[in-house]
MIMI-130525 format. One record per atom (N, C-alpha, C): atom name; x, y, z. Coordinates in Angstrom, 3 decimals. Atoms other than C-alpha are relative to their C-alpha. Layout:
<pts>
PT   a        c1        c2        c3
PT  CA         X         Y         Z
...
</pts>
This chain:
<pts>
PT   a        c1        c2        c3
PT   N    -1.707    -0.112     0.103
PT  CA    50.423    48.711    25.203
PT   C     0.309     1.072     1.143
PT   N    -0.033    -1.196    -1.108
PT  CA    51.602    50.895    28.487
PT   C     1.069     0.962    -0.660
PT   N    -0.584    -1.514     0.609
PT  CA    52.510    54.445    27.724
PT   C     1.183     0.148     1.136
PT   N    -1.213    -0.277    -0.906
PT  CA    55.868    55.301    29.356
PT   C     0.190     1.818    -0.570
PT   N    -0.168    -1.330    -0.393
PT  CA    56.049    59.025    30.224
PT   C     0.992     0.588     1.073
PT   N    -0.645    -0.654    -1.062
PT  CA    58.854    60.720    31.818
PT   C     0.643     1.321    -0.167
PT   N    -0.839    -1.267     0.389
PT  CA    60.735    64.233    32.179
PT   C     1.349    -0.076     0.153
PT   N    -1.376     0.033     0.287
PT  CA    63.917    64.895    30.949
PT   C     0.507     1.374    -0.174
PT   N    -0.755    -1.436     0.079
PT  CA    66.552    67.842    30.527
PT   C     1.365    -0.325    -0.158
PT   N    -1.550     0.170     0.374
PT  CA    70.044    68.235    29.267
PT   C     0.617     1.434     0.825
PT   N    -1.178    -0.667    -1.106
PT  CA    72.720    69.736    31.644
PT   C     1.266     0.540    -0.301
PT   N    -1.761    -0.167     0.173
PT  CA    76.227    71.334    31.663
PT   C     0.328    -0.600     1.806
PT   N    -0.502     0.864    -1.157
PT  CA    78.355    69.164    34.455
PT   C     1.079     0.760     0.480
PT   N    -0.706    -0.480    -0.503
PT  CA    80.806    70.297    36.428
PT   C     0.519    -0.231     1.532
PT   N    -0.195     0.282    -1.628
PT  CA    82.485    69.018    39.659
PT   C     1.401     0.112     0.380
PT   N    -1.426    -0.271    -0.612
PT  CA    85.850    70.044    41.547
PT   C     0.610    -1.307     0.733
PT   N    -0.566     1.098    -0.622
PT  CA    88.574    67.830    42.755
PT   C    -0.450    -0.057     1.495
PT   N     0.336     0.623    -1.184
PT  CA    87.719    65.676    45.836
PT   C    -1.437    -0.103    -0.109
PT   N     1.777     0.397     0.014
PT  CA    83.866    65.316    44.794
PT   C    -0.029    -1.474     0.050
PT   N    -0.093     1.580    -0.191
PT  CA    82.627    62.002    45.778
PT   C    -1.769    -0.260     0.116
PT   N     1.727     0.475    -0.033
PT  CA    78.902    60.687    45.122
PT   C    -0.037    -1.501     0.089
PT   N    -0.126     1.715    -0.296
PT  CA    77.918    56.989    46.511
PT   C    -1.701    -0.223     0.103
PT   N     1.287     0.520     0.003
PT  CA    74.618    55.400    45.738
PT   C    -0.297    -1.870     0.206
PT   N     0.360     1.368    -0.021
PT  CA    73.229    51.900    46.540
PT   C    -1.196    -0.484    -0.856
PT   N     1.289     0.459     0.830
PT  CA    69.957    52.154    44.538
PT   C    -0.281     1.648    -0.706
PT   N     0.317    -1.251     0.440
PT  CA    70.057    55.158    42.076
PT   C    -1.499     0.282    -0.297
PT   N     1.381    -0.145     0.081
PT  CA    66.865    56.920    41.541
PT   C    -0.514     0.810    -1.045
PT   N     0.112    -0.605     1.192
PT  CA    67.124    58.372    38.273
PT   C     0.685    -0.833    -1.177
PT   N    -0.762     0.375     1.127
PT  CA    68.440    57.981    34.821
PT   C     1.083     1.186    -0.357
PT   N    -0.641    -1.206     0.295
PT  CA    71.561    60.090    33.934
PT   C     1.063    -0.755    -1.000
PT   N    -1.013     0.091     0.681
PT  CA    74.098    60.111    30.968
PT   C     0.914     1.009     0.095
PT   N    -1.239    -1.074     0.258
PT  CA    77.645    62.159    31.286
PT   C     0.875    -0.337    -0.808
PT   N    -1.079     0.147     0.957
PT  CA    79.920    62.761    28.784
PT   C     0.989     1.103     0.222
PT   N    -1.210    -0.581    -0.410
PT  CA    82.963    63.960    29.880
PT   C     0.775     0.547    -1.354
PT   N    -0.633    -0.651     1.009
PT  CA    84.430    66.844    27.967
PT   C     1.537     0.597     0.266
PT   N    -1.218    -0.871    -0.819
PT  CA    87.052    68.207    30.023
PT   C     0.630    -0.491     1.358
PT   N    -0.348     0.372    -1.181
PT  CA    89.227    66.664    32.854
PT   C    -0.308    -1.518     0.204
PT   N    -0.103     1.321    -0.356
PT  CA    88.867    63.286    34.733
PT   C    -1.346    -0.225     0.882
PT   N     1.116     0.694    -0.759
PT  CA    85.855    61.398    36.403
PT   C     0.292    -1.627     0.307
PT   N    -0.360     1.642    -0.648
PT  CA    86.365    58.172    38.425
PT   C    -1.338    -0.538     0.182
PT   N     1.130     0.774    -0.280
PT  CA    83.454    55.622    38.100
PT   C     0.600    -1.458     0.475
PT   N    -0.451     1.459    -0.508
PT  CA    83.624    52.560    40.163
PT   C    -1.572    -0.929     0.290
PT   N     1.077     0.314    -0.514
PT  CA    81.001    49.879    40.495
PT   C     0.629    -1.591     0.648
PT   N    -0.766     1.414    -0.649
PT  CA    81.701    46.081    42.152
PT   C     0.725    -0.382    -1.128
PT   N    -0.712     0.526     1.058
PT  CA    82.974    44.944    38.646
PT   C     0.886     0.934    -0.718
PT   N    -0.551    -0.744     0.639
PT  CA    84.384    47.776    37.409
PT   C     0.611     1.503     0.315
PT   N    -0.545    -1.066    -0.502
PT  CA    86.857    50.691    38.033
PT   C     0.552     0.709    -1.066
PT   N    -0.874    -0.578     1.111
PT  CA    87.794    53.296    35.378
PT   C    -0.300     1.784     0.198
PT   N    -0.204    -1.429     0.297
PT  CA    88.855    56.773    35.147
PT   C    -0.277     0.558    -1.483
PT   N     0.780    -0.463     1.034
PT  CA    86.705    58.802    32.486
PT   C     0.616     1.223    -0.298
PT   N    -0.486    -1.563     0.838
PT  CA    88.586    61.532    29.860
PT   C    -0.785     0.474    -0.744
PT   N     0.968    -0.683     1.145
PT  CA    87.177    63.656    27.283
PT   C    -0.273    -0.966    -0.947
PT   N     0.480     1.007     0.644
PT  CA    85.327    61.667    24.990
PT   C    -0.527    -1.270     0.586
PT   N     0.498     1.384    -0.781
PT  CA    84.033    59.002    27.422
PT   C    -1.435     0.520     0.796
PT   N     1.454    -0.178    -0.733
PT  CA    80.409    58.898    29.020
PT   C    -0.257    -1.288     0.703
PT   N     0.544     0.705    -0.603
PT  CA    78.824    57.156    31.562
PT   C    -1.548    -0.198     0.223
PT   N     1.196     0.222    -0.168
PT  CA    75.278    55.481    31.732
PT   C    -0.293    -0.303     1.225
PT   N     0.620     0.374    -1.439
PT  CA    73.870    55.535    35.110
PT   C    -1.529    -0.050     0.143
PT   N     1.375     0.436     0.296
PT  CA    70.814    53.551    35.230
PT   C    -0.909    -0.061     1.245
PT   N     1.009    -0.011    -0.980
PT  CA    67.846    53.791    37.733
PT   C     0.058    -1.333     0.622
PT   N    -0.159     1.168    -0.453
PT  CA    68.305    51.245    40.309
PT   C     1.350    -0.898     0.374
PT   N    -1.203     0.874    -0.102
PT  CA    71.955    50.516    40.108
PT   C     0.976     1.082     1.234
PT   N    -1.045    -0.307    -1.112
PT  CA    75.098    51.007    42.665
PT   C     1.054     0.362    -0.762
PT   N    -1.061    -0.142     0.505
PT  CA    77.905    52.703    41.741
PT   C     0.516     1.638     0.907
PT   N    -0.812    -1.149    -0.420
PT  CA    80.542    55.734    42.913
PT   C     0.733     0.875    -0.712
PT   N    -0.954    -0.716     1.307
PT  CA    81.745    58.743    40.958
PT   C     0.641     1.128     1.131
PT   N    -0.890    -0.974    -0.537
PT  CA    84.450    60.930    42.339
PT   C     1.204     0.509    -0.706
PT   N    -0.704    -0.519     0.272
PT  CA    86.831    63.097    41.537
PT   C     1.527     0.339     0.686
PT   N    -1.378     0.132    -0.745
PT  CA    90.436    62.189    43.104
PT   C     1.046     0.835    -0.238
PT   N    -1.265    -0.267     0.431
PT  CA    92.888    63.692    41.213
PT   C    -0.178     1.469    -0.901
PT   N     0.029    -1.330     0.536
PT  CA    91.310    66.737    39.358
PT   C    -1.581     0.086    -0.306
PT   N     1.533    -0.252    -0.020
PT  CA    87.955    68.202    38.391
PT   C    -0.238    -0.133    -1.363
PT   N     0.270     0.277     1.404
PT  CA    85.881    67.493    35.241
PT   C    -1.310     1.132    -0.394
PT   N     0.984    -0.706     0.606
PT  CA    83.586    69.331    33.058
PT   C    -0.742    -0.875    -1.262
PT   N     0.872     0.397     0.918
PT  CA    80.853    68.099    30.659
PT   C    -1.514     0.111    -0.115
PT   N     1.186    -0.020     0.270
PT  CA    77.288    67.637    29.347
PT   C    -0.552    -1.024     0.965
PT   N     0.634     1.102    -0.244
PT  CA    74.551    65.221    30.724
PT   C    -1.568     0.303    -0.361
PT   N     1.334     0.219     0.349
PT  CA    71.166    64.060    30.110
PT   C    -0.892    -0.868     1.332
PT   N     0.953     0.555    -1.223
PT  CA    68.444    63.448    33.390
PT   C    -1.039    -0.265    -0.537
PT   N     1.574     0.519     0.211
PT  CA    65.194    61.299    33.224
PT   C    -0.302    -0.604     1.206
PT   N     0.644     0.370    -1.473
PT  CA    62.937    60.968    35.983
PT   C    -1.406    -0.381    -0.440
PT   N     1.508     0.576     0.134
PT  CA    59.441    59.261    36.210
PT   C    -0.192    -1.335    -0.533
PT   N     0.341     1.144     0.322
PT  CA    57.831    56.585    34.471
PT   C     1.212    -0.756    -1.286
PT   N    -0.807    -0.036     1.246
PT  CA    61.129    55.532    32.631
PT   C     0.068    -1.484    -0.951
PT   N    -0.234     1.137     0.919
PT  CA    62.000    52.873    29.774
PT   C     0.580    -0.895     0.376
PT   N    -0.451     0.713    -0.403
PT  CA    62.860    49.771    30.684
PT   C     1.408    -0.078    -0.259
PT   N    -1.139    -0.116     0.185
PT  CA    66.050    50.364    29.204
PT   C     1.053     0.908     0.676
PT   N    -0.852    -0.972    -0.841
PT  CA    66.790    53.083    31.427
PT   C     0.284    -0.564     1.386
PT   N    -0.087     0.393    -1.109
PT  CA    66.885    50.683    34.353
PT   C     0.997    -1.312     0.223
PT   N    -1.351     1.299     0.011
PT  CA    69.851    47.905    35.129
PT   C     1.290     0.695     0.814
PT   N    -1.214    -0.625    -0.761
PT  CA    73.389    48.240    35.829
PT   C     0.467     1.278    -0.839
PT   N    -0.850    -0.982     0.398
PT  CA    75.621    51.209    35.251
PT   C     1.297    -0.068    -0.604
PT   N    -1.307     0.505     0.508
PT  CA    78.604    51.213    33.027
PT   C     0.538     1.069    -1.042
PT   N    -0.701    -1.139     0.553
PT  CA    81.225    53.455    31.191
PT   C     0.156    -0.605    -1.256
PT   N    -0.175     0.216     1.281
PT  CA    81.468    53.566    27.396
PT   C     0.756     1.058    -0.810
PT   N    -0.749    -1.292     0.540
PT  CA    83.826    55.305    24.781
PT   C    -1.273     0.235    -1.240
PT   N     0.916    -0.655     0.750
PT  CA    81.870    57.965    22.776
PT   C     0.218    -0.330    -1.541
PT   N    -0.129     0.022     1.445
PT  CA    81.179    57.293    19.104
PT   C     0.088     1.070    -0.643
PT   N    -0.156    -1.028     0.984
PT  CA    81.602    59.799    16.491
PT   C    -1.587     0.647     0.128
PT   N     1.536    -0.197    -0.159
PT  CA    77.760    60.310    16.684
PT   C     0.045     0.667     1.300
PT   N     0.528    -0.615    -1.357
PT  CA    77.802    60.962    20.264
PT   C     0.939     1.389     0.163
PT   N    -0.952    -1.415    -0.177
PT  CA    80.760    63.481    19.966
PT   C    -0.735     1.075    -0.512
PT   N     0.719    -1.285     0.486
PT  CA    78.890    65.524    17.787
PT   C    -1.442     0.604     0.531
PT   N     1.048    -0.611    -0.916
PT  CA    75.786    65.450    19.936
PT   C     0.456     0.828     1.297
PT   N    -0.216    -0.632    -1.360
PT  CA    77.723    66.448    23.174
PT   C     0.585     1.388    -0.863
PT   N    -0.528    -1.179     0.695
PT  CA    79.453    69.275    20.675
PT   C    -1.445     1.023    -0.137
PT   N     1.176    -0.955     0.188
PT  CA    75.895    70.738    19.785
PT   C    -0.639     0.290     1.414
PT   N     0.289    -0.481    -1.508
PT  CA    75.046    70.578    23.653
PT   C     0.553     1.131     0.185
PT   N    -0.851    -1.330    -0.786
PT  CA    77.800    72.726    24.622
PT   C    -0.152     1.421    -0.923
PT   N     0.451    -1.037     0.876
PT  CA    77.019    75.023    21.775
PT   C    -1.311     0.613     0.472
PT   N     1.028    -0.468    -0.639
PT  CA    73.760    75.575    23.343
PT   C     0.004     0.615     1.061
PT   N    -0.247    -0.417    -1.370
PT  CA    74.996    76.136    26.537
PT   C     0.500     1.725    -0.146
PT   N    -0.867    -1.118     0.008
PT  CA    77.440    78.694    25.259
PT   C    -0.549     1.151    -0.986
PT   N     0.847    -0.794     0.755
PT  CA    75.031    80.233    22.654
PT   C    -1.076    -0.434     0.168
PT   N     1.218     0.522    -0.250
PT  CA    71.642    79.762    24.080
PT   C    -0.972     0.979    -1.085
PT   N     1.267    -0.603     0.421
PT  CA    68.345    80.731    22.230
PT   C    -1.112    -0.173     0.722
PT   N     1.597     0.128    -0.618
PT  CA    64.465    80.877    22.924
PT   C    -0.104    -1.408     0.688
PT   N     0.374     1.176     0.018
PT  CA    64.207    77.179    22.407
PT   C     1.241    -1.027     0.657
PT   N    -1.161     1.026    -0.742
PT  CA    67.459    75.805    24.163
PT   C    -0.333    -0.811     0.726
PT   N     0.396     1.094    -0.712
PT  CA    66.042    73.946    26.626
PT   C    -0.988    -1.075    -0.692
PT   N     0.461     1.019     0.682
PT  CA    63.904    72.121    24.064
PT   C     0.838    -0.795    -0.600
PT   N    -1.110     0.331     0.871
PT  CA    66.706    71.480    21.928
PT   C     0.922    -0.971     0.817
PT   N    -0.982     0.809    -0.871
PT  CA    69.163    70.403    24.833
PT   C    -0.673    -1.425     0.499
PT   N     0.963     0.981    -0.210
PT  CA    66.290    67.879    26.032
PT   C     0.329    -0.924    -1.544
PT   N    -0.278     0.636     0.756
PT  CA    66.308    66.479    22.529
PT   C     1.038    -0.521    -0.528
PT   N    -1.260     0.552     0.031
PT  CA    69.692    66.200    21.979
PT   C     0.533    -1.046     0.882
PT   N    -0.231     0.863    -1.016
PT  CA    70.147    64.715    25.351
PT   C    -0.630    -1.554    -0.133
PT   N     0.716     0.611    -0.118
PT  CA    67.251    62.378    24.730
PT   C     0.874    -1.124    -1.389
PT   N    -0.666     0.728     0.876
PT  CA    69.258    61.235    21.283
PT   C     1.250    -0.783     0.364
PT   N    -1.358     0.328    -0.567
PT  CA    72.513    60.892    23.180
PT   C    -0.169    -1.450     0.723
PT   N     0.375     0.986    -0.724
PT  CA    70.733    58.627    25.579
PT   C    -0.037    -1.578    -0.650
PT   N     0.534     1.113     0.985
PT  CA    69.407    55.979    23.047
PT   C     1.137    -0.299    -0.607
PT   N    -1.163     0.508     0.878
PT  CA    72.325    55.985    21.070
PT   C     1.060    -0.416     0.740
PT   N    -0.986     0.699    -0.584
PT  CA    74.646    55.192    23.821
PT   C    -0.382    -1.378     0.541
PT   N     0.889     1.239    -0.266
PT  CA    72.005    52.465    24.898
PT   C     0.228    -1.090    -1.039
PT   N    -0.140     0.596     0.940
PT  CA    72.310    51.287    21.742
PT   C     1.436    -0.868    -0.339
PT   N    -1.259     0.437    -0.274
PT  CA    76.135    51.042    22.005
PT   C     0.173    -1.153     0.645
PT   N     0.104     1.200    -0.944
PT  CA    75.700    49.240    25.076
PT   C    -0.419    -1.408    -0.011
PT   N     0.736     1.355     0.601
PT  CA    73.640    46.461    23.707
PT   C     0.750    -0.486    -0.923
PT   N    -0.619     1.134     0.908
PT  CA    75.781    45.772    21.034
PT   C     1.538    -0.445     0.779
PT   N    -1.214     0.509    -0.968
PT  CA    78.943    45.801    23.792
PT   C    -0.761    -1.522     0.618
PT   N     0.627     1.504    -0.575
PT  CA    76.826    43.118    25.404
PT   C    -0.212    -0.649    -0.856
PT   N     0.514     1.301     0.593
PT  CA    75.648    40.965    22.793
PT   C     1.801    -0.478    -0.425
PT   N    -1.600     0.768     0.573
PT  CA    79.800    40.539    21.575
PT   C     0.425    -0.306     0.964
PT   N    -0.650     0.710    -1.843
PT  CA    80.467    39.588    25.409
PT   C    -0.814    -1.215    -0.337
PT   N     0.643     1.165    -0.211
PT  CA    77.816    37.241    24.642
PT   C    -0.719    -0.628     1.251
PT   N     0.213     0.139    -1.351
PT  CA    76.233    37.375    27.965
PT   C    -1.087    -1.096     0.253
PT   N     1.015     1.211    -0.424
PT  CA    74.728    34.096    29.480
PT   C    -1.257     0.440     0.456
PT   N     1.418    -0.437    -0.503
PT  CA    71.053    34.223    30.176
PT   C    -0.483     1.302    -0.502
PT   N     0.900    -1.109     0.355
PT  CA    70.049    37.271    28.584
PT   C    -1.427    -0.067    -0.733
PT   N     0.990     0.085     0.242
PT  CA    67.345    35.894    26.565
PT   C    -0.972    -0.582     1.080
PT   N     0.819     0.254    -0.864
PT  CA    65.787    34.594    29.620
PT   C    -0.431     1.032     0.698
PT   N     0.203    -1.161    -0.406
PT  CA    66.493    37.723    31.367
PT   C    -1.153     1.111    -0.640
PT   N     0.845    -0.885     0.927
PT  CA    64.619    39.962    28.448
PT   C    -1.195    -0.437     0.229
PT   N     1.618     0.765     0.030
PT  CA    61.688    37.349    28.408
PT   C    -0.776     0.386     1.209
PT   N     0.535    -0.347    -0.951
PT  CA    61.356    38.045    31.695
PT   C    -0.664     1.181     0.535
PT   N     0.492    -1.510    -0.087
PT  CA    61.227    41.771    31.646
PT   C    -1.333     0.098    -0.674
PT   N     0.999    -0.314     0.943
PT  CA    58.699    41.369    29.015
PT   C    -1.061    -0.440     0.518
PT   N     1.295     0.483    -0.528
PT  CA    56.324    39.223    30.945
PT   C    -0.302     0.839     1.561
PT   N     0.179    -0.877    -1.428
PT  CA    56.781    41.424    34.268
PT   C    -0.903     1.296    -0.606
PT   N     0.557    -0.990     0.287
PT  CA    55.884    44.561    32.165
PT   C    -1.622    -0.331    -0.519
PT   N     1.617     0.370     0.637
PT  CA    52.674    42.619    30.423
PT   C    -0.701    -0.299     1.016
PT   N     1.159     0.196    -0.950
PT  CA    51.176    41.612    33.829
PT   C     0.101     0.769     1.150
PT   N     0.352    -1.048    -0.575
PT  CA    51.275    44.840    35.434
PT   C    -1.145    -0.143     0.961
PT   N     1.663     0.061    -0.510
PT  CA    47.300    44.640    36.048
PT   C    -0.344    -1.297     0.589
PT   N     0.390     1.393    -0.511
PT  CA    47.423    41.292    37.828
PT   C     0.396     0.235     1.540
PT   N    -0.751     0.144    -1.442
PT  CA    47.942    40.316    41.746
PT   C     1.002    -0.760     0.027
PT   N    -0.857     1.113     0.032
PT  CA    50.284    37.585    40.572
PT   C     1.328     0.499     0.753
PT   N    -0.998    -0.375    -0.762
PT  CA    53.457    37.619    42.316
PT   C     1.285    -0.085    -1.202
PT   N    -0.879     0.009     1.111
PT  CA    56.697    38.215    40.067
PT   C     0.481    -1.869    -0.409
PT   N    -0.346     1.462     0.395
PT  CA    57.666    34.099    40.644
PT   C    -1.017    -0.718    -0.745
PT   N     0.911     0.634     0.642
PT  CA    54.380    33.040    39.679
PT   C    -0.401     0.702    -1.397
PT   N     0.050    -0.671     1.264
PT  CA    54.404    35.448    36.636
PT   C     0.843    -0.977    -1.236
PT   N    -1.329     0.642     0.806
PT  CA    57.820    33.823    35.498
PT   C    -0.037    -1.547    -0.046
PT   N    -0.354     1.505     0.102
PT  CA    57.021    30.094    36.162
PT   C    -0.016    -0.716    -1.045
PT   N    -0.156     0.565     1.065
PT  CA    56.363    29.353    32.865
PT   C     1.429     0.191    -1.095
PT   N    -1.413     0.115     0.253
PT  CA    60.110    30.234    32.048
PT   C     0.610    -1.364     0.099
PT   N    -1.001     1.361    -0.116
PT  CA    62.442    26.855    31.219
PT   C     1.106     0.327     1.120
PT   N    -1.019    -0.308    -0.865
PT  CA    64.562    27.896    33.990
PT   C    -0.641     0.028     1.741
PT   N     0.271    -0.018    -1.594
PT  CA    64.552    27.582    37.928
PT   C     0.016     1.504     0.504
PT   N     0.444    -1.454    -0.476
PT  CA    63.310    30.835    39.721
PT   C     1.306     0.488     0.467
PT   N    -1.438    -0.592    -0.465
PT  CA    66.604    31.176    41.538
PT   C     1.149     0.557    -0.930
PT   N    -0.456    -0.274     1.203
PT  CA    68.628    30.899    38.310
PT   C    -0.362     1.348    -0.676
PT   N     0.247    -1.215     0.715
PT  CA    66.579    33.533    36.620
PT   C     0.156     1.424     0.858
PT   N     0.249    -1.198    -0.582
PT  CA    66.202    35.909    39.374
PT   C     1.834     0.605    -0.040
PT   N    -1.449    -0.405    -0.222
PT  CA    70.309    35.661    39.762
PT   C     0.429     0.972    -1.530
PT   N    -0.526    -0.674     1.492
PT  CA    70.541    36.371    35.721
PT   C    -0.671     1.117    -0.251
PT   N     0.618    -1.258    -0.089
PT  CA    67.797    39.067    35.991
PT   C     0.910     1.215     0.537
PT   N    -0.487    -0.955    -0.623
PT  CA    69.465    41.008    38.487
PT   C     1.456     0.227    -0.355
PT   N    -0.872    -0.408     0.459
PT  CA    72.795    40.768    36.828
PT   C    -0.203     0.999    -1.012
PT   N     0.409    -0.915     1.206
PT  CA    71.218    42.100    33.613
PT   C    -0.464     1.344     0.451
PT   N     0.680    -1.698    -0.156
PT  CA    69.206    44.995    35.096
PT   C     0.262     0.621     1.464
PT   N    -0.719    -0.888    -1.411
PT  CA    70.597    45.846    38.620
PT   C    -1.515    -0.210     0.890
PT   N     1.077     0.078    -1.028
PT  CA    67.185    44.914    40.068
PT   C    -0.364    -1.804     0.122
PT   N     0.761     1.267     0.320
PT  CA    65.560    41.525    40.943
PT   C    -1.359    -0.040    -0.607
PT   N     1.508     0.157     0.662
PT  CA    62.168    40.333    39.317
PT   C    -0.895     0.758     0.981
PT   N     1.017    -0.562    -0.871
PT  CA    60.349    41.311    42.327
PT   C    -0.110     1.621     0.264
PT   N    -0.104    -1.402    -0.164
PT  CA    62.072    44.754    42.987
PT   C    -0.563     0.656    -1.382
PT   N     0.614    -0.571     1.142
PT  CA    61.201    45.347    39.183
PT   C    -1.446    -0.037    -0.106
PT   N     1.118     0.248     0.258
PT  CA    58.033    44.293    39.209
PT   C    -0.783     1.133     0.969
PT   N     0.464    -1.140    -0.958
PT  CA    57.290    46.705    42.207
PT   C     0.272     1.443    -0.652
PT   N    -0.532    -1.001     0.827
PT  CA    59.147    49.624    40.357
PT   C    -0.912     0.310    -0.950
PT   N     0.717    -0.408     0.838
PT  CA    57.443    49.257    37.356
PT   C    -1.861     0.091     0.349
PT   N     1.577    -0.272    -0.701
PT  CA    53.756    49.015    39.245
PT   C    -0.317     1.213     0.733
PT   N     0.062    -1.116    -0.249
PT  CA    54.345    51.984    40.821
PT   C     0.093     1.166    -1.069
PT   N    -0.214    -0.549     0.979
PT  CA    55.864    53.575    37.735
PT   C    -1.458     0.329    -0.784
PT   N     1.061    -0.200     1.210
PT  CA    52.349    53.031    36.020
PT   C    -0.983     0.274     0.913
PT   N     1.152    -0.762    -1.143
PT  CA    50.400    54.165    39.281
PT   C     0.240     1.357    -0.296
PT   N    -0.850    -1.444     0.085
PT  CA    52.474    57.525    38.889
PT   C    -1.076     0.463    -1.203
PT   N     0.790    -0.520     1.167
PT  CA    50.864    57.875    35.353
PT   C    -1.439    -0.237    -0.241
PT   N     1.489     0.481    -0.073
PT  CA    47.347    56.389    35.965
PT   C    -0.365     1.653     1.195
PT   N     0.395    -1.218    -0.770
PT  CA    47.326    59.338    38.741
PT   C     0.305     1.300    -0.400
PT   N    -0.409    -1.492     1.009
PT  CA    48.895    62.097    36.406
PT   C    -0.866     0.105    -1.117
PT   N     0.579     0.049     1.301
PT  CA    47.206    60.967    33.340
PT   C    -1.617    -0.361     0.253
PT   N     1.014     0.481     0.055
PT  CA    43.911    59.728    34.481
PT   C    -0.828     0.663     1.254
PT   N     0.567    -0.749    -1.132
PT  CA    40.758    61.011    36.949
PT   C    -0.662    -1.461     0.981
PT   N     0.424     1.693    -0.778
PT  CA    40.589    56.809    38.239
PT   C     0.300     0.864     1.393
PT   N    -0.124    -0.021    -1.492
PT  CA    40.024    57.041    42.195
PT   C     1.251    -0.588     0.365
PT   N    -0.890     0.433    -0.368
PT  CA    42.846    56.290    44.022
PT   C    -0.055    -1.547     0.100
PT   N     0.549     1.661    -0.079
PT  CA    41.199    52.898    45.251
PT   C    -0.131    -0.682    -1.215
PT   N     0.069     0.663     1.313
PT  CA    40.568    52.225    41.492
PT   C     1.358    -0.389    -0.350
PT   N    -1.190    -0.035     0.148
PT  CA    44.069    52.715    40.785
PT   C     0.728    -0.812     0.571
PT   N    -0.347     0.713    -0.679
PT  CA    44.993    50.634    43.392
PT   C    -0.535    -1.764    -0.419
PT   N     0.474     0.897     0.351
PT  CA    42.752    47.837    42.507
PT   C     0.464    -0.857    -1.622
PT   N    -0.541     0.296     1.428
PT  CA    43.655    48.035    38.703
PT   C     1.412    -0.716    -0.147
PT   N    -1.278     0.409    -0.005
PT  CA    46.968    47.123    39.556
PT   C     0.438    -1.137     0.904
PT   N     0.126     1.130    -0.865
PT  CA    46.395    44.239    41.566
PT   C     0.244     0.237     1.377
PT   N    -0.245     0.097    -1.475
PT  CA    47.067    45.331    45.019
PT   C    -1.218    -0.301     0.909
PT   N     1.064     0.320    -0.851
PT  CA    44.801    43.973    47.833
PT   C    -0.662     0.898     0.942
PT   N     1.138    -1.207    -0.520
PT  CA    43.646    47.044    49.441
PT   C     0.962     1.413    -0.455
PT   N    -0.370    -1.142     0.389
PT  CA    44.330    50.803    49.078
PT   C     1.002     0.391     0.736
PT   N    -0.583    -0.277    -0.906
PT  CA    46.121    50.865    52.058
PT   C     1.566    -0.211    -0.372
PT   N    -1.181     0.569     0.679
PT  CA    49.145    48.429    50.713
PT   C     0.430     0.934    -1.173
PT   N    -0.777    -0.756     1.183
PT  CA    49.217    50.467    47.734
PT   C     0.590     1.140     0.353
PT   N    -0.540    -1.473    -0.723
PT  CA    49.762    53.720    49.483
PT   C     1.062    -0.353     0.650
PT   N    -1.269     0.394    -0.640
PT  CA    52.410    52.299    51.765
PT   C     1.038    -0.494    -0.799
PT   N    -1.232     0.367     0.814
PT  CA    54.428    50.994    48.941
PT   C     0.154     1.038    -0.874
PT   N    -0.149    -1.218     0.776
PT  CA    53.677    54.205    46.670
PT   C     1.100     1.029     0.878
PT   N    -0.659    -0.851    -0.854
PT  CA    54.949    56.184    49.828
PT   C     1.323    -0.257    -0.161
PT   N    -1.298     0.469    -0.268
PT  CA    57.938    54.245    50.131
PT   C     0.846     0.065    -1.109
PT   N    -0.618    -0.194     1.600
PT  CA    59.104    54.473    46.281
PT   C     0.228     1.307    -0.107
PT   N    -0.348    -1.388     0.465
PT  CA    58.353    58.263    45.929
PT   C    -0.064     1.033     0.990
PT   N     0.062    -1.121    -1.067
PT  CA    58.223    59.819    49.024
PT   C    -1.246     0.765     0.604
PT   N     1.296    -0.861     0.058
PT  CA    54.640    61.176    48.560
PT   C    -0.836    -1.179     0.158
PT   N     1.106     0.830     0.220
PT  CA    51.261    59.363    48.991
PT   C    -0.753     0.387    -1.041
PT   N     0.456    -0.382     1.379
PT  CA    49.149    58.902    46.277
PT   C    -0.783     1.304    -0.291
PT   N     0.608    -1.052     0.162
PT  CA    46.973    61.789    46.787
PT   C     0.955     1.481    -0.073
PT   N    -1.156    -1.296     0.311
PT  CA    50.037    64.111    47.385
PT   C     0.679     0.106    -1.530
PT   N    -0.524     0.089     1.295
PT  CA    51.283    62.941    44.185
PT   C    -0.892     0.528    -0.974
PT   N     1.230    -0.731     1.224
PT  CA    48.199    63.804    42.260
PT   C    -0.122     1.198     0.091
PT   N    -0.161    -1.337     0.002
PT  CA    47.948    67.040    43.704
PT   C     1.009     0.685    -0.712
PT   N    -1.364    -0.678     0.654
PT  CA    51.461    68.016    42.799
PT   C     0.122    -0.104    -1.458
PT   N     0.141     0.339     1.482
PT  CA    51.234    66.508    39.473
PT   C    -0.988     1.201    -0.725
PT   N     0.848    -1.204     0.352
PT  CA    48.017    69.198    38.890
PT   C     0.317     0.927     0.149
PT   N    -0.661    -1.498    -0.512
PT  CA    49.874    71.941    40.293
PT   C     1.028     0.241    -1.253
PT   N    -1.307     0.242     1.153
PT  CA    52.904    71.121    37.852
PT   C    -0.532     0.219    -1.346
PT   N     0.827     0.001     1.560
PT  CA    50.279    70.664    34.696
PT   C    -0.647     1.528     0.173
PT   N     0.610    -1.678     0.248
PT  CA    48.531    74.314    35.867
PT   C     1.346     0.822    -0.513
PT   N    -1.345    -1.088    -0.092
PT  CA    52.060    75.949    35.764
PT   C     0.608    -0.032    -1.708
PT   N    -0.704     0.099     1.567
PT  CA    52.758    74.915    31.848
PT   C    -1.080     0.769    -0.881
</pts>
């Protein structure tokens, strides 16, 4: 089973009137809970002003705009980067917080106002709990809408995750599904914000990061394990996705580990 490892933290959020952030492919996962003020969230399919008690799930790979055109906002957030779980990829969306999410947000705010020696660990735990609770609500909302093609999209994602250690293309490994690749790719992108090919590439690079960080495998061996035709091809894709060469990433990870 593929091990998922990622860095995470709970943070305070505050942006002044006039703030604006635009991305075509978000590079992390973030949950933002609005506790005061107003935050405008926009995608191709949704435009929504978020007030107190509302939150937004910003998934890796998604496109959206955040802004404060009318007033500032305050809140709390949870950030996650690294080899993220599949549920942290896909489309971003706004949801109304449940009673449990309200309570978790209040507990985070309490840690910021009354910090203790373990506050960072507590905030990370509260943030993780908020993220998964929000994802659960998101899933229930999606199920109630009866989104077409989710069964095929979920099956495709599971197949892609299970075949990382092969040289087979996304189209090849998904050929067994009873649907044309064009239809599947359209439904997959609608569900997860990435094409099957993009998802496969990102998942392979995330697995490569884990192997470089947690094992002593030679870089060439990592490339071969993950089905790359050459270490140069692997290094080129790794650099494009992470901004570092595999050797630079391993060296940086070792330095971070030595500080802990």
